[in-house]
Structures are given as C-alpha cells and as structure tokens.
C-alpha positions in Angstrom: -43.2 7.6 -19.2 -42.5 7.7 -15.4 -39.3 5.9 -16.0 -38.2 8.5 -18.6 -39.1 11.4 -16.4 -37.2 9.9 -13.4 -34.1 9.5 -15.6 -34.4 13.1 -16.8 -34.7 14.5 -13.2 -31.7 12.5 -12.1 -29.7 13.8 -14.9 -30.7 17.4 -14.3 -30.0 17.1 -10.6 -26.4 15.9 -11.5 -25.8 19.4 -12.7 -26.7 21.3 -15.9 -24.5 24.3 -16.7 -25.7 27.6 -18.0 -26.4 27.5 -21.7 -24.6 29.6 -24.3 -26.7 31.8 -26.6 -27.8 30.4 -29.9 -29.5 31.9 -32.9 -33.3 31.8 -33.0 -33.3 31.4 -36.7 -30.8 28.5 -36.6 -32.0 26.5 -33.6 -28.9 24.2 -33.4 -26.1 23.9 -30.9 -22.5 22.8 -31.8 -21.9 19.3 -30.5 -19.0 20.3 -28.2 -21.2 23.0 -26.6 -24.1 20.7 -26.1 -21.9 18.1 -24.4 -20.7 20.8 -22.0 -24.3 21.9 -21.3 -26.5 18.8 -21.1 -25.8 15.4 -19.6 -25.0 12.8 -22.2 -27.8 10.5 -21.0 -30.4 13.2 -22.0 -28.7 13.9 -25.3 -28.7 10.2 -26.1 -32.5 10.1 -25.4 -33.1 13.0 -27.8 -30.8 11.5 -30.4 -32.9 8.4 -30.2 -36.0 10.4 -31.0 -37.4 11.0 -27.5 -39.4 14.2 -27.8 -40.3 14.2 -24.1 -36.6 14.5 -23.2 -36.1 17.5 -25.5 -39.3 19.1 -24.1 -38.1 18.6 -20.6 -34.8 20.3 -21.3 -36.6 23.1 -22.9 -38.8 23.6 -19.8 -35.6 23.5 -17.6 -34.2 26.5 -19.6 -37.6 28.2 -19.7 -38.2 28.1 -16.0 -34.6 28.4 -14.9 -34.7 25.5 -12.5 -32.6 22.4 -11.6 -29.3 24.3 -11.8 -30.1 25.8 -15.2 -30.1 29.6 -15.6 -33.2 30.8 -17.4 -32.5 31.2 -21.1 -35.4 31.6 -23.6 -33.1 31.2 -26.6 -32.0 27.8 -25.4 -35.5 26.9 -24.5 -36.5 27.7 -28.0 -33.8 25.4 -29.4 -35.0 22.4 -27.4 -38.7 23.1 -27.8 -38.2 23.2 -31.6 -36.3 20.0 -31.4 -39.2 18.4 -29.6 -41.7 20.0 -31.9 -39.9 18.5 -34.9 -40.1 15.1 -33.2 -43.9 15.6 -33.1 -44.4 16.9 -29.5 -47.6 18.9 -29.7 -47.1 21.1 -26.6 -43.6 21.9 -27.9 -45.1 23.1 -31.1 -47.2 25.6 -29.2 -44.2 26.7 -27.0 -42.1 27.2 -30.1 -44.8 29.3 -31.6 -45.2 31.3 -28.4 -41.5 32.2 -28.1 -41.2 33.0 -31.8 -44.3 35.3 -31.5 -42.7 37.0 -28.5 -39.6 37.7 -30.6 -41.9 39.1 -33.3 -41.3 36.3 -35.8 -45.0 36.2 -36.5 -45.0 34.1 -39.7 -42.9 31.3 -38.2 -44.9 31.5 -35.0 -48.2 31.0 -36.9 -46.8 27.9 -38.7 -46.2 26.3 -35.3 -49.5 27.4 -33.9 -51.3 26.0 -36.9 -49.5 22.7 -36.5 -50.3 22.5 -32.8 -53.9 23.4 -33.5 -54.2 20.7 -36.1 -53.1 18.3 -33.4 -55.8 19.5 -31.1 -53.9 22.0 -28.8 -56.5 24.3 -27.3 -54.3 27.4 -26.7 -52.8 27.1 -30.2 -56.3 27.5 -31.6 -56.7 30.6 -29.6 -53.4 32.0 -30.7 -54.1 31.3 -34.3 -57.4 33.1 -34.1 -55.8 36.3 -33.0 -54.1 36.6 -36.4 -57.4 37.0 -38.2 -58.7 39.7 -35.8 -55.6 41.8 -35.4 -54.5 41.3 -39.0 -51.0 40.3 -37.9 -48.5 40.4 -40.7 -51.1 41.7 -43.1 -53.4 38.7 -42.7 -56.8 39.7 -43.9 -59.4 40.5 -41.2 -61.8 37.5 -41.0 -64.0 37.4 -37.8 -65.7 34.2 -39.0 -62.4 32.3 -39.3 -61.3 33.7 -35.9 -64.6 32.7 -34.3 -64.2 29.1 -35.7 -60.8 28.9 -34.1 -62.0 30.4 -30.8 -64.8 27.8 -30.7 -62.3 25.0 -30.9 -60.3 26.6 -28.1 -63.5 26.9 -26.0 -64.2 23.2 -26.5 -60.9 22.7 -24.8 -61.7 25.1 -21.9 -59.3 27.8 -22.8 -60.7 30.7 -20.7 -59.2 33.6 -22.7 -60.9 32.3 -25.8 -64.3 32.5 -24.1 -63.6 36.1 -23.0 -62.2 37.4 -26.3 -64.9 35.7 -28.3 -67.6 37.4 -26.2 -65.8 40.7 -26.3 -65.5 40.6 -30.1 -69.1 39.6 -30.6 -70.1 42.6 -28.6 -67.7 45.3 -29.6 -66.4 44.9 -33.2 -67.7 47.6 -35.5 -68.7 45.3 -38.3 -72.4 44.3 -38.0 -71.8 40.8 -39.3 -69.2 40.2 -36.5 -71.6 41.0 -33.6 -74.1 38.8 -31.9 -75.0 40.0 -28.4 -77.1 36.9 -27.5 -74.4 34.5 -28.4 -71.9 36.7 -26.6 -74.0 36.4 -23.4 -74.2 32.6 -23.7 -70.5 32.4 -24.2 -69.9 34.6 -21.1 -72.2 32.5 -19.0 -70.2 29.4 -20.0 -67.0 31.3 -19.0 -68.5 32.1 -15.6 -69.4 28.5 -15.1 -65.8 27.5 -15.8 -64.7 29.7 -12.9 -67.5 28.5 -10.6 -68.4 30.1 -7.3 -65.0 29.8 -5.5 -62.7 31.3 -8.1 -63.0 35.1 -8.8 -63.3 36.2 -12.4 -60.5 38.7 -13.5 -61.6 42.3 -13.6 -60.7 42.4 -17.3 -63.3 39.7 -17.9 -65.9 41.7 -16.0 -65.1 44.5 -18.4 -66.2 42.1 -21.1 -69.3 41.2 -19.2 -70.3 44.9 -19.0 -69.7 45.2 -22.8 -71.9 42.2 -23.5 -74.7 43.5 -21.3 -74.6 46.8 -23.1 -74.7 45.0 -26.5 -78.0 43.4 -25.4 -79.3 46.7 -24.0 -79.1 45.9 -20.3 -77.4 49.2 -19.6 -78.3 49.5 -15.9 -76.4 46.2 -15.2 -73.6 47.3 -17.5 -73.2 50.6 -15.7 -73.2 48.9 -12.3 -70.4 46.5 -13.3 -68.4 49.0 -15.1 -68.6 51.5 -12.2 -67.2 48.8 -9.9 -64.4 48.1 -12.3 -63.4 51.8 -12.6 -63.6 52.4 -8.8 -61.5 49.3 -8.1 -59.0 49.6 -10.8 -58.5 53.4 -11.0 -58.8 53.9 -7.3 -61.7 56.5 -7.5 -65.1 56.7 -5.9 -68.2 57.9 -7.6 -71.0 60.0 -6.0 -74.1 57.9 -5.2 -76.6 60.6 -6.4 -77.6 59.9 -10.0 -77.0 63.5 -11.3 -73.7 63.9 -9.4 -72.7 60.4 -10.5 -72.9 61.4 -14.2 -71.1 64.6 -13.5 -68.3 62.9 -11.8 -67.9 60.4 -14.7 -67.7 63.3 -17.1 -65.1 65.0 -14.9 -63.0 61.8 -14.7 -63.2 61.2 -18.4 -61.7 64.7 -19.0 -59.1 64.1 -16.2 -57.9 60.7 -17.5 -57.9 61.8 -21.1 -55.0 64.0 -20.2 -53.1 61.3 -18.4 -50.9 58.4 -19.5 -53.2 55.8 -17.9 -54.8 54.4 -21.1 -56.4 51.4 -19.2 -58.3 53.7 -16.8 -59.2 56.1 -19.5 -60.6 53.2 -21.7 -62.6 51.9 -18.7 -64.1 55.3 -18.0 -64.9 55.9 -21.7 -66.9 52.6 -21.7 -68.7 53.6 -18.6 -69.7 57.0 -20.1 -70.9 55.2 -23.2 -73.2 52.9 -21.2 -74.5 55.9 -19.2 -75.5 57.4 -22.6 -77.2 54.2 -23.6 -74.7 53.3 -26.2 -72.9 50.0 -26.7 -69.1 50.0 -27.0 -67.4 49.8 -30.4 -63.7 49.1 -30.7 -61.5 48.4 -33.7 -58.8 45.9 -32.7 -55.3 47.2 -32.8 -52.2 45.0 -32.6 -49.5 46.7 -30.6 
C-alpha cells in the first residue's frame, strides 16, 4: 500500500492539469481528455483495477491540491470509479456528492452499499432518509434508530447527537425515550472527553434531553447559555425579569430573519413553562 501511495504522489507532483467538466449522470471521461488530465502511470493502475489509485485521484480533485484545481464533478467521476471497484469510502463519497447535487435516490444506493460494508458515516446518512422522508420514503423512526446505532458503534458523533435529539423531540410517542436519550448523550460527552469542547448545537440537544426527562432547571441553565452566547444577548439575573426578558426576545426574534436564534429562544421559553420541546423534522 505504501508503495502505491508513493507512486501516486510522485505522479501527482509531476503535474496534473485542471480537469474538464463531465456529466454527473454519465461519470466517464473520453480517453483523450483523460490522458491530458491524469498521468498515464495512474491511469494504468486504475485500468488494472486499483481502487486506491482512483480514490486518490478523486481526493486530489475534491481538495484541489497537488496542482489540481478543485472540481467536484471530476471528483465524483473518480470516486464512482473507485466505488465500482469495491472501495468502501469511495462509495460513501459518491453518495455524499450525489446527495449534495440533489440526486437523492442514487445517493441512497451508494450509502446503503457503503453501510452494508460497515462504513459508519454511511449508516448515519442512510438513517436520515427515514426521519426526513427524503424522496417520499416512509417515516420510520425505528429503522432510523437501528441505523443510527450502527453509526454509534463506529463512533460517528453526529449519530449520537441526532439520535438523542430525536428520542427527545419527535412528536410521535413511540419514537421518544428520554432515559435512553440521556444515556446516548452521556456516551457522546465521553467521546469528546474533558479537553475537547462539545459544539453548541450538541448542547442544544442536551437541554432538550434534560427537558424530556423533566430536569427543567438544568435545561433552562444550558439553553440560557446557548442563547446568550449564540444570539449575543444577556438575560436579567432576577427570576421575574429573566422570564420577562425571554418573552420580549421571543417577540423580537419572531420578527427577524434569524431562524436559529428564534428557535433557540423558543426552546428556552418552552423549558421555562415546564414543557419539553416537540419538533417535526423538515427536510430543506
């Protein structure tokens, strides 16, 4: 493997030219254009079935490094070549780029293949389809949770966060379980450890989990910190004035275009009123 990577690096250093655009639906490049774009040594390796070489070319185009201009269309071409040769991470990258270009059905096929081969992030991506009903897939929180659990076994942090959030906020009773959500969030905190800060969006999940298990005081404290930090506001310390200032901010942000702050303040107001948060997932 080291020998192959060394050859690839030497070939790339010798000078890859900028790629021409290719169709996403027909991920092939005319032979004459390929020869002008990629060193022949690399092409020979791919022709011989070397999936790692195809993946490496895809990464060069994806990152725009080693004398190659960034080109996601070309990256997709080479990731799909590697995927068809059985390269698992390329299956995931192919799915990710197809999803980005709104080719959701084709993306799911590659996510499913990568997940079947044990790719953690592919399990997570596949789960989303069953929550957000992407391309009219039927809502199925049980199926989504099964896929999330597989991603969690592979330490995919967003899977922990989203699983805990859904267990705490989905409107369907059968999809919620506050105690399990808390256990999952504790596992997420342990993944970060004491030295790495947890993203504020994950703390938003923590507050929702605490509200679901009726620990409203702790939920209010965390959500207040999130709103103050993210929305650049400061709440009164007095309890009565605090609630009044939250009410005023809720009205103020409801009339603004800042949906993230408005959502955060709405959740804080719900916790103050001793109510857990409920949210129907929407795919934008």
